[in-house]
MILUM-717433 format. One line per field, with one value per residue (C-alpha): residue in one letter; x, y, z. Coordinates in nm, 3 decimals. Each point is the difference from the previous one (the first is absolute). Layout:
rest c(a/...)
u c(X/...)
v c(Y/...)
w c(Z/...)
# end
This chain:
rest c(m/a/e/m/i/a/p/r/q/g/y/g/e/a/l/v/r/l/g/e/k/h/n/d/v/v/v/l/d/a/d/c/a/k/a/n/l/t/t/m/f/k/g/k/y/p/n/r/f/f/n/i/g/i/s/e/c/d/l/v/g/t/a/a/g/l/a/v/a/g/k/v/p/f/a/n/a/y/a/n/f/l/t/g/r/a/f/d/q/m/r/v/s/v/c/y/s/n/n/n/v/k/i/v/g/h/n/a/g/t/s/a/a/q/e/g/a/t/h/l/p/l/e/d/i/s/l/m/r/s/l/p/r/m/t/v/i/v/p/a/d/s/l/e/m/e/k/a/v/e/a/a/y/h/f/e/g/p/v/y/l/r/v/g/k/l/p/v/p/v/v/t/k/r/e/d/p/f/v/i/g/k/a/k/f/y/k/e/g/g/d/v/s/i/i/s/t/g/i/m/l/d/e/a/l/k/a/a/e/e/l/e/t/q/g/i/s/a/e/v/i/h/v/h/t/i/k/p/i/d/a/e/a/i/i/k/t/a/s/k/t/k/h/v/v/t/v/e/e/h/s/i/i/g/g/l/g/s/a/v/a/e/v/l/s/e/n/c/p/v/p/v/k/r/v/g/t/n/d/r/f/g/v/s/g/k/m/d/e/l/l/d/f/f/e/l/r/s/h/r/i/v/s/s/a/f/e/l/l/k/e/k/a/p/v)
u c(2.361/-0.367/-0.167/-0.060/-0.350/-0.189/-0.307/-0.195/0.060/-0.176/-0.274/-0.067/-0.006/-0.227/-0.242/-0.037/-0.070/-0.254/-0.172/-0.022/-0.185/-0.215/-0.196/-0.063/0.369/0.066/0.327/0.049/0.328/0.123/0.177/0.294/-0.107/0.333/0.192/-0.258/-0.023/-0.378/0.054/-0.014/-0.362/-0.082/0.130/-0.224/-0.306/-0.015/-0.370/0.076/0.294/-0.041/0.274/-0.122/0.304/0.230/-0.280/0.032/-0.307/-0.218/0.162/-0.110/-0.342/-0.071/0.119/-0.240/-0.285/0.087/0.004/-0.351/-0.100/0.118/0.345/0.329/0.226/0.378/0.103/0.364/0.231/0.340/-0.017/0.126/-0.265/-0.278/0.019/0.073/-0.231/-0.291/-0.001/-0.334/-0.167/0.138/-0.114/-0.357/-0.091/0.186/0.046/-0.282/-0.238/0.159/0.028/0.180/0.288/0.356/0.242/0.336/0.299/0.283/0.366/-0.003/0.292/0.346/-0.115/-0.099/0.378/0.114/-0.342/0.086/-0.011/-0.363/-0.108/0.119/-0.299/0.137/-0.323/-0.267/-0.040/-0.045/-0.268/-0.192/0.030/-0.167/-0.321/-0.278/-0.101/0.313/0.201/0.370/0.209/0.375/0.128/0.363/0.053/-0.168/-0.115/-0.169/-0.142/-0.186/-0.159/-0.084/-0.191/-0.212/-0.060/-0.091/-0.266/-0.166/0.020/-0.317/0.090/0.263/0.357/0.326/0.262/0.358/0.188/0.370/0.128/0.355/0.126/0.055/0.097/-0.278/0.033/-0.345/-0.109/-0.294/-0.125/0.007/-0.353/-0.133/-0.280/-0.088/0.074/0.228/0.378/0.239/0.289/0.302/0.261/-0.017/0.228/0.023/0.209/-0.157/-0.302/0.040/-0.340/0.005/-0.239/0.024/0.333/0.184/-0.064/0.312/0.217/-0.158/0.095/0.354/0.028/-0.118/0.274/0.264/-0.123/0.016/0.373/0.042/-0.188/-0.332/-0.318/-0.243/-0.363/-0.127/-0.364/-0.143/-0.301/-0.155/-0.318/0.067/-0.368/-0.159/0.330/0.055/0.020/-0.002/0.317/0.176/-0.081/0.103/0.347/0.061/-0.096/0.256/0.303/-0.064/0.170/-0.156/0.141/-0.247/0.111/-0.182/0.066/-0.209/0.007/0.023/-0.286/-0.338/0.117/0.089/0.221/-0.277/-0.257/0.223/0.088/-0.369/-0.077/0.293/-0.043/-0.350/0.057/0.366/0.236/0.350/0.286/-0.062/0.228/-0.159/0.199/-0.141/0.030/0.022/-0.245/0.142/-0.084/0.145/0.294/0.083/0.219/0.001/-0.196/0.309/0.155/-0.311/-0.017/0.363/-0.064/-0.293/0.190/-0.279/0.247/0.074/0.296/-0.230/-0.238/0.296/0.128/-0.352/-0.028/0.329/-0.107/-0.315/0.182/0.217/-0.315/-0.154/-0.307/-0.311/-0.059)
v c(-0.051/0.044/0.334/0.211/0.147/0.117/-0.211/0.325/0.080/-0.319/0.073/0.353/-0.106/-0.298/0.219/0.234/-0.292/-0.133/0.338/0.005/-0.331/0.029/0.311/-0.135/0.029/0.285/0.090/0.150/0.129/0.122/0.308/-0.193/-0.036/0.121/-0.265/-0.269/0.094/0.013/0.340/-0.199/-0.091/0.345/0.167/-0.208/-0.048/0.293/-0.057/-0.351/0.099/0.107/0.142/-0.074/0.163/-0.139/-0.194/-0.373/-0.088/0.233/-0.136/-0.357/0.101/0.207/-0.284/-0.237/0.243/0.023/-0.380/-0.010/0.246/-0.245/0.137/-0.192/0.221/-0.024/0.165/0.109/0.106/-0.082/-0.360/0.068/0.264/-0.167/-0.342/0.139/0.298/-0.125/-0.360/0.044/0.144/-0.284/-0.254/0.129/0.216/-0.209/-0.360/-0.056/0.175/-0.186/0.310/-0.011/0.232/-0.025/0.117/0.102/0.033/0.204/0.048/-0.361/-0.175/0.146/0.225/0.259/0.008/0.359/0.121/-0.123/-0.303/0.047/0.008/-0.354/-0.234/-0.340/-0.116/0.092/-0.346/-0.151/0.254/-0.038/-0.377/-0.016/0.158/-0.241/0.037/0.202/-0.118/0.096/0.046/0.075/0.026/-0.060/0.292/0.269/-0.248/-0.228/0.309/0.086/-0.344/0.021/0.328/-0.153/-0.316/0.200/0.190/-0.318/-0.164/0.059/0.092/0.174/-0.003/0.129/0.076/0.072/0.250/0.090/0.348/-0.048/-0.180/-0.376/-0.261/-0.116/-0.376/-0.119/-0.027/0.145/-0.349/-0.121/-0.075/0.187/-0.162/0.116/-0.282/-0.193/-0.016/-0.031/-0.245/0.182/-0.273/-0.373/-0.163/-0.298/0.093/0.312/0.222/0.378/0.166/0.376/0.290/0.356/0.136/-0.288/-0.217/0.154/-0.096/-0.347/-0.063/0.124/-0.232/-0.295/0.075/0.015/-0.324/-0.166/0.079/-0.181/-0.309/0.086/-0.017/0.270/0.035/0.360/0.091/0.352/0.059/0.331/-0.069/-0.038/-0.048/-0.223/-0.183/-0.275/-0.288/-0.258/0.141/0.031/-0.356/-0.125/0.155/-0.083/-0.364/-0.007/0.172/-0.049/0.336/0.347/0.355/0.289/0.348/0.328/0.373/0.003/-0.126/-0.377/0.034/-0.022/0.026/-0.254/-0.206/-0.036/-0.086/-0.269/-0.145/-0.021/-0.193/-0.239/-0.064/-0.132/-0.178/-0.077/0.060/0.074/0.225/0.368/0.305/0.345/0.284/0.345/0.269/-0.155/0.170/0.351/0.345/0.160/0.237/0.293/-0.044/-0.064/-0.298/-0.201/0.077/-0.122/-0.321/-0.060/0.101/-0.240/-0.266/-0.030/-0.126/-0.321/-0.087/-0.031/-0.223/-0.218/-0.028/-0.079/-0.277/-0.152/0.017/-0.192/-0.260/-0.080/-0.093/-0.341/0.006/-0.172/-0.357)
w c(-2.080/0.090/-0.068/0.312/0.035/0.308/0.085/0.054/-0.369/-0.103/0.249/-0.128/-0.364/0.067/0.194/-0.298/-0.236/0.246/0.009/-0.378/-0.006/0.311/0.100/0.350/0.097/0.243/0.167/0.345/0.139/0.339/-0.133/-0.144/-0.363/-0.138/0.194/-0.076/-0.370/0.025/-0.165/-0.327/0.067/0.138/-0.316/-0.225/0.219/0.243/0.074/0.124/0.220/0.363/0.222/0.351/0.162/0.264/0.165/-0.061/0.208/-0.206/-0.317/0.076/0.130/-0.311/-0.222/0.176/-0.064/-0.368/-0.018/0.148/-0.275/-0.265/-0.073/0.012/0.213/0.014/0.329/0.003/0.284/0.148/0.119/0.353/0.074/-0.197/0.164/0.345/0.035/-0.209/0.123/0.177/-0.310/-0.211/0.256/0.036/-0.301/-0.259/0.114/0.250/-0.240/-0.293/-0.215/-0.333/0.095/-0.129/0.270/-0.150/0.232/-0.155/0.094/0.113/0.170/-0.047/-0.286/0.264/0.069/0.055/0.118/0.347/0.222/0.108/-0.366/-0.076/0.007/0.094/0.167/-0.257/-0.155/0.346/0.091/-0.326/-0.001/0.341/-0.131/-0.102/-0.368/-0.087/-0.300/0.017/-0.317/-0.011/-0.361/-0.093/-0.238/-0.211/-0.263/0.248/0.171/-0.319/-0.005/0.369/-0.046/-0.274/0.203/0.312/-0.194/-0.123/0.344/0.200/0.358/0.214/-0.132/0.145/-0.268/0.109/-0.221/0.008/-0.081/-0.131/-0.314/0.028/-0.263/-0.231/0.031/-0.107/-0.363/-0.190/-0.083/0.361/0.121/0.302/0.194/0.352/0.241/-0.237/0.046/-0.294/-0.028/-0.148/0.031/0.062/0.256/0.229/0.305/0.150/-0.069/0.001/0.042/-0.050/-0.024/-0.129/-0.116/0.167/-0.308/-0.157/0.298/0.010/-0.363/0.064/0.301/-0.211/-0.254/0.275/0.155/-0.341/-0.022/0.332/-0.107/0.166/-0.208/0.116/-0.097/-0.013/0.054/-0.007/0.225/-0.103/0.196/0.373/0.070/-0.115/-0.015/-0.255/0.247/-0.279/-0.160/0.337/0.100/-0.344/0.011/0.369/-0.063/-0.277/0.154/0.374/0.076/-0.028/0.017/-0.005/-0.109/0.056/0.030/0.316/0.356/0.032/0.250/-0.170/-0.360/-0.265/0.230/0.254/-0.267/-0.151/0.342/0.087/-0.318/0.043/0.373/-0.067/-0.330/-0.067/0.295/-0.133/0.121/-0.083/0.016/-0.023/-0.160/0.075/0.266/0.344/0.239/-0.032/-0.127/-0.309/-0.019/-0.226/-0.305/-0.373/-0.123/-0.098/0.338/0.179/-0.202/0.102/0.362/0.038/-0.199/-0.254/-0.256/-0.188/0.225/0.301/-0.197/-0.101/0.358/0.123/-0.257/0.111/0.365/-0.089/-0.202/0.302/0.190/-0.035/-0.223/0.138/-0.114)
# end
């Protein structure tokens, strides 16, 4: 059984290591450092940590100013408030101005769980993906989160990094490469392609195992970078299997499913099923309950694959 670790744990630890190696790293937080685990960085580098308070617009604006001054700021807040309230500051002060700011959205997806329905960000990827110059990264687990933090620092330009709060299975490996904009093939198959992002990689792999028992060969690809998306990998797998299921812990509008459909409609038209939340707001509950409620589970991926395979593939 896979080890369960919270992605925010990997984020906090990676941030400290980054601070040890690079004096230009600064961390800003919207008065939620304990929840975001940026307290790790604050404890070691208090002079490079800034609590801006519950003011996401000021958080992003201040981060942009620090970037202009030559620093590499990591601006942290709850994803729902950060991407919603500070969208204008990210649009103008960060992206339009092309400032080297790392926007970090915490409590992402269903990991906000019992904090309330309005706290569940199921639209954040869509919002961030719409911004010119913004790179959008959604790691699968704590281990990949560590690599993403390092990669975001070395990437010149605006980055949105999505971070989950609660423990999830660690399904990636230490030796797995992490390159911004490059997807990773986790399993080869010939009948259907399962393209996942974030914590849904675990469910995608489980679905592939289930499909295998039923005589269906599934190819599994993990897309940790939603923008720029790895169009080459998506076209390659779709050309091979002719059937694609996308899986995300996010709305099917504007997220991974939309990005994949855009690539395929222009380059390799094949049937696509999108697994995610279907144009609705979140609800309160435990994380496992919400994953069940929204049917973000392997059984839904399996049923989506079978629905596709009943359709006639394009010639």
